[in-house]
N, C-alpha and C positions, 0 to 999 in steps of 0.2 A: 719396700713393700710396693709402692707406687710403680717403681720400675719394672719389678716382676709382673704386675698386673698388665702394664703396657705390653711388655714382652709376650706374655700370654695371648693378648689381643692381636699382637702383630702376627704372632704363629699361627692362631685362628683364621685370621684374614688370609695369609699366605696358603693355608690348607684349601680353604674355600676356592681361592683363585686358582690353585693348582688343580683341584677337583674339577672345577669348571674347564679348565684348559684341556685336561685329559678327555673329558666327557665331550668337549666339541671336537678334539681331534678324532676321537672314536667315531663320533656321528659322521664327520666328514669323510674319514675313510670308508665307512660303511656305505654312506650315499654314493660316493664317487668311485668307489673301487670294488668292494666286497660284494654289495648287493647285485650290482649290474652283471659282474662276472659269474655269480651264481646262476642267475637268471639265463645267461648266455650259453652256459653249460648244459643247463636243463634243456633249453630249445635245441641246441645242437645234437643232443642225444636222440631227439625226436626227428632229426633230420632237417630242422629249420636253421639256416644259415644266412649270411647277409656280408655286405662289405665290411672290411676290417675298421673298426671305430679308431679314430686318433684320440689321444689323450684330452680329456676335457671337453673339447668340441664334438666328439663322436662324428657324425657325419654331416654336420651342419655346412661346413665349408665346401664339401662336394656338392651338396645339393644347390648351394648358393650359386657356385660356379656353374652349374648345369643349367639352371634356370636362367641365369644372367646372358649366357649363350643363346640359348632357345628363344629368348624374348627380346634380344638386342634389335632384330628387325620387325617391321610390321609384316603381316600376312599378305601374299601376293593378290589373294582374292578372299571374297567372303566365305571362306571355309570353316567348317565346323570340326575339323579334326584338330581338336584342341590338346589332347592327351600329350602328344610329344612336345607341345610348346611350353604347357603349363606343369606338367608332372614329367619332365624327362628323366628324372631319376627313377620313378616308378617303372618307365619303359626299359631302361638300362638293368635295373636289378631284377625285374622280373624275368627278363630274359636270361640272366646269368644265373639266378637261384631258383626260379620257378614261382608258382603261384603265391606260396607262403615264403616271405623272407623277412629277416631283421634288418634294421638300422637303427641309427642312435642319434638323438637329439640332446647333445651333450651327452650326460650319464644316464639319460632316460631311455631305456632300450624299448623299442616299437616293433610289433609284428604287424606287417601289412596282411589283410584278409579280404579276399575277394570271392570266397565261396558262398554262394547265396544261401545255402541251408544252414551253414555255419553263422553266417550273419544274423539271419532270422532267429536262430537259437539264442545266439549271444544278446541280442537287443530286447527280445522278449523274455527270456528266462532269467537273465542275470542283471537286470536292471538296478537292483539294490546292492548288488555285490560289486558294482562297477561304477564310474564316474569319471570326474575331471581330476587329472593328476596335480600335484603340486606345482609343476613347471606350467602347466596349462593355466592354473588359476592365477599364477603370479604374472605371466604373459600379459593378461588383461586386468590386473588388479585396479590399475588407475583409470581404466577404460568404463567397464562396466562392473567392476568390484566381485561381490559375492552375491549377485542377484541370481535369479532361477537359473540362468544358463550355466552358471558355474558352480552351483550349490550340489552338495552330495549327502546321500544318506537321509536321516530324518529331517535336516534342514531342507533338502529338496522336496522332500514329501510335504511337509507343511507349507513351504512357499507354493508349491504347485496347487495345492487346494485353496489357497488364498486367492491367487490371481486367476484360477481357471474360469470361475463363474463369469469374470468380466468379457469372456470371449464365447459365451454360450447363449443358447435359447433366446429369451425377448431381449436380452441387453445386446445380443448380436444384432438382432433384426433392427433395433433403434439406431444402430450405427449407419444402417443403410441409408437413411434420409441426410446424414451429414456428408456421407461419400458422394451422394447425388449432388448436393448443393455445392460442394467444395469443386467437384470435377465440372459443373457447369460454370463456375467462375473461371476456372482455368481455360476452358474451351472458349469462354467469350473474350479472354485476353489474348488467345491466340487468333481467334477471328479478326479482332480489330488490329492485331499485327499485320495479318494477311491483307486487309482492306487498306492498310498504309503502304503497302508495296513489299513488304518482307515476304519472302517465300521459302528460306531455308532456315531451319529451327535446330538447336542442339536440344533434343528431346529429353536426355536424362537430366537437365537442369530442371524442366518443368515438371518431371515425375518426382523428383527429389522434393521439391517445394509441396508438390501437391500431397504426397503421401505423409509428409511432415505435418501439414496443416490438419490432415485427417485424423492423424494419430494423437495430436495436441487436443483437438476439440472433442474427440470420441473417449480418449482415456485419461485425460488431464485438465479437462474444461478450460482449455485456453486456446488462443488461436496461434497461427504460425508467426506473426508478428511478434507476440510475446515470447515465443521459444526460439526463434530463429537464431539468437546467439548461443543457445545451448546446442542446437543442431551444428552450427558453425564449428564450435569448439570441439564437439564429438567428432566432426570430420577431420579435424586437425589431429586429435588424439589418436584415430584409427591407425594410420601409417606409422605413427611414432611407436606406439605400442608394438606393433607387428614387428618393427625394426629391433626395438629395444628387447624384445623376448629373446632374439638369437644370443644376447649376451649374458643370460641367465646361467649358462652352463659354468660360468666363471664363479667360483666361492665368494660370495659376498658381494657380487657386482650390482645387485640391486641397492646397495648402500653407498656406491661410490659418488661423488658429487658431479658427474659427468654432465655433458651438455644435454643428452637424453633424458636423463633422470631429472635434471632440474627443470627442463621444459615441460615434461610429461606432468610432473607434480605442480607445476604452476597451473597448466590447464585443468588439471583435475579440481584444484582447489577453487578455480573460476566457476567451472561447472557447477560444482556443489553449492557454491554461494548464491548461483542463479536459481538453482532448484529449491534451497531453503526459503528464497523469497517467495516462490510459488506455493511450497508447503505450509509457511508460517501465515500466509494471507488465508488459506483454507482453514486452519486452526483458529485463527483470531476471529474468524465469522461464527464458529462455534461458542467460542470461549465468552464473547460479548453478546451472545443471543441472536445474532442476525440470522442464524441458521440452526436447526436442530440435528443436523447431521454433517457429516464431511463430504456428502454426495455419493451418488451410486456408480460413478466411475471407477477405474483401477486406482487412481490415487485415493479417493474416498474410501474405498474398501481397505486399502493398506492402512490409512489413519485410523479407521475404526477397529481394525485388528491391534494396533498398538494400543488403542484405548482400552481393549479387553485386557490387555497385559497388565495395566495399571489396577484391574480390578481382580488379578490374580488368576485370570482364564486365558486360554489360548497360547498359541505359539509366541515366543519372545521376540517381538519385533522391535526395533529402534530405529531412530531417524537416519543412521548412516545405511542401514539396510533397506529402509523405504527409498532412499536417494539411489542406492544401486539397483532396486527394482526400476526405478523411474529411467535411469540411464540404459538399462537393458532393453526397456520396451520403446524407449525414443529411439534406440539405434535399430532394433530388430523390427520395430513398428514402421519405421519408414525406410531405412537405408535398403533393407532386403527386399521389401516389396517394390520399391523403386527400381532396383535393378531386374526384377523379374519383368516388371512393365517395359522398361528400356529395351531389354533383349527381345522381348515378344513383338514390340514395335518393329525393331530392326528386322526380325524374321519376316513379319507381314508385309514391310515395305520392300523387301528384296523378293517376296513372292507374291505377286498381285492376284494371282489366281485364287490363292487361299485368302488373300484379304476380301476379294469380291464374295467369296463363299459365305465366310462369316458375316458381311454385311448384309447379304440376303437373308440369313438367318436371323440376325437381330431384327431387321425390318419386319419379318414374319411373326416372330415371336412377340416383340414389343409393339408392333403396328404404330411406330411414331412417338410412343411414350418413353419417358425414361424407364431404365430398368429397375424393377422392383425385385424384392426377395423372391417372390413366387415366379418371376421369369426366369431367373438365374439357372435353375435345373434344368430348363429346357434348352438352354444355349449349349447344346451337344458339340457343335464343331469348335466353338470358342473354349470349351473345356478341353477339347482334344489338343489344339493348338497351345493352350497355356501348358498342359502337361508335356507336350514336345519340347516347348521352350525351356521348361524345368528340367528336362531329359538333357538337352544340348548344354544348357548353361546353368547346372544346380547353383544354388546360393551359396553352398559350402562346397569345396573341391574334396575334402576328407571329413569324416566323422569319428572323433577320438573318444575312446573310453579305457579307463586303466583298471585293472582287475585289483580289487581291495583284498580278495582272499583267493586261495587257491582254488581253481574251478576245473571242471571237466567239459571241454568242448569238443563234440564229436570224438574224434580219435586223439585229440591233444590234450595235455595236461598244461594248463594256463597258471604259471606260478605267480603269486602275489607279487606286485609291483611291476609286472608286463603292461605295456600300453598296446592296445589294439586299435590300429589305424585302419579305417575303412575307406579306401580311395573312390569316394561317391562319383566323381568324374570319370574315372577308369572304367567302373561298373557300367555308368549309363552309356558309354561309348564302346561297350565291348560287342565284337562282331559275334562272338559265341553267345551271347545273350540275345542281342537285338538284331542279327542278321548282318549281311553284307552291306547294307545300307545304313549302317550304325551312326556314320558321321553325316548323313543326309537329313534334311528337314522333310519329315513325313508324318504327319499327325495322324494319318489313317491307322498307324500302328496302335493308337489307343482307342480305335472303334470297339474294340473288345475289351470288355473289363477283366477278363480273365488273363493274368499274366503270373509268372513265378515271382512270389514273395521274395523280397530281399534284393530285387534287382532295379526296383525304382525307389529311390530314397531321397526326395528332395526335402522332405520334413521329418527325416529319420524314421523310426518305427517302434513299436512297443511302448511302455509305459513312459519313456522319455522322449516321446515323440514332440514336435514342436507345439505348444500350448496354443500358439495363434494362428495356426495354419487356416481354419475355417474364416478367421478375420481377414487374413491375406488374400484367400482365394476369391471371397465375396468382393473384396476392394478391387482386386485385379480385373474381375469379371464386369463389374459395374464401369470402371474407367475405360476399359478398352471397348465395352459396347457402346458408351457414349461418344468416345473418341471416332470409332469406325463408322458410326451412323452420321456423323457430321463432317468428316473429311475424308478424302482418299490421300494416300501418303506413298511416296517412293524415296528410295535411298538416294542421298544427295552423293554427287560425283565427289565432294570433297571428303566423304567418309573413308576413314582409314582404319581398317579391321585390325585390331591389335589388343585382344584380351589379355588381361594381366591379372595377377592375384595380389590383393591387399586385404587379407583375410577372406574376402569375398571375391568372385570374378567380376571385373570392372572392364568397361571399355576405355583404353589408355586416353582417348582423345575425345570421349563422348560419342554419341550417335547422331549425325546430322540427317535430317530427312526435308523434304520438300511437302509442303501442305498444300492441298487445294480444296476450298469448301465445297461441300456438296448442296445444292439447291434443292432441298427438300420441301 
């Protein structure tokens, strides 16, 4: 009897295992073979084709070899003609297949979309029916996790409504004081260095530290000194995750005990350990009665929302998601703004006439005082320069969205599962959209506020636009206004112009400038 029972149990286990094996094989074939080929046929019937994908890797190796070749050398001069250098695959395939073409990131089919009317329709109308694909989410899973940037559907909606108030209204205005204070400290350190005899500075290092200090103080009630290890670890994680995401096309690759995976997971664990110390310290203050609330900054708002969950109300937040939000805004709140500032300083350093025009405007508007919120809207020339910097060196080269349902986009039927990739860099440099001087620094093009929607996308557009863009622009204006009113600067002879992509557009060797204090 016992033997029969054991045999029955063994058969049941085998049936379950066989069922799981069959299900896994079906899902694998569906993901890597049937689904992408169905999408390919649907798009080909509509006249959208592209390079032939290779098994498993798709177009990844072709793109990697093209980019490696185009970025192997530095640029001969400070040229802003970046599309052939950074998106050589876009240049090649758009010439071969037209404005609309498909390419493949492993088994994920992607359609390149550059038509401004369709971009506007897609980003505005279909924000709830599109979002980040599984591959995109997995690529940054250990970097920023499931924070707002990678959330979809209802999760995105709730997360957006939780964090948005931290970057609006009076809370945004209160941040201006911290921005001025932190910037003043940086400028004082620069002045001391100049007085001691130093003339050349790698300005991106200063901008990274400054923006990290600002986001720490304004949104996490901490100083840069307390969070600098987190920033350092996130900086190490960024290129590793960008590199490891290429291997996701191989089935089960994220579970391999590879060097990449081990190092990424180790860094992630250390980042989260440090974040938990900050979070727990804030929670302890409330639990022992030292404070009646978690604070009115971003971290405090997230912890308050988690407290609501305990009472059975609100969106379900947990500590992991709070850490993911912290990582998202630690990164987005300082890395991207630091790059905007770095590229803008480079452009002003190599265009002295515009630097002087902006300096005169700041002097006239601020009259020797530090820039306040009320002054910022009057800095018209500075705003034009920042927009031109964002056009030439956008914070992201592409804007990805994946269709979660079949949708109608203009004359196109977009099947569920197709990723739409909007090449922001190529659109920003299009002569068709911006004129023959599209690759030249000309802030005057932003003198008129009337331009075609869908052609200027530094912060995306529609409901899923960047939640922190007002914060970033206010920060950039304050820092640049204060820098330009205290120093004149020129590009150093040692500067080597070599933009590269590591998730964002970065200067490969930094940006070296020569500073000269202004005796005002």
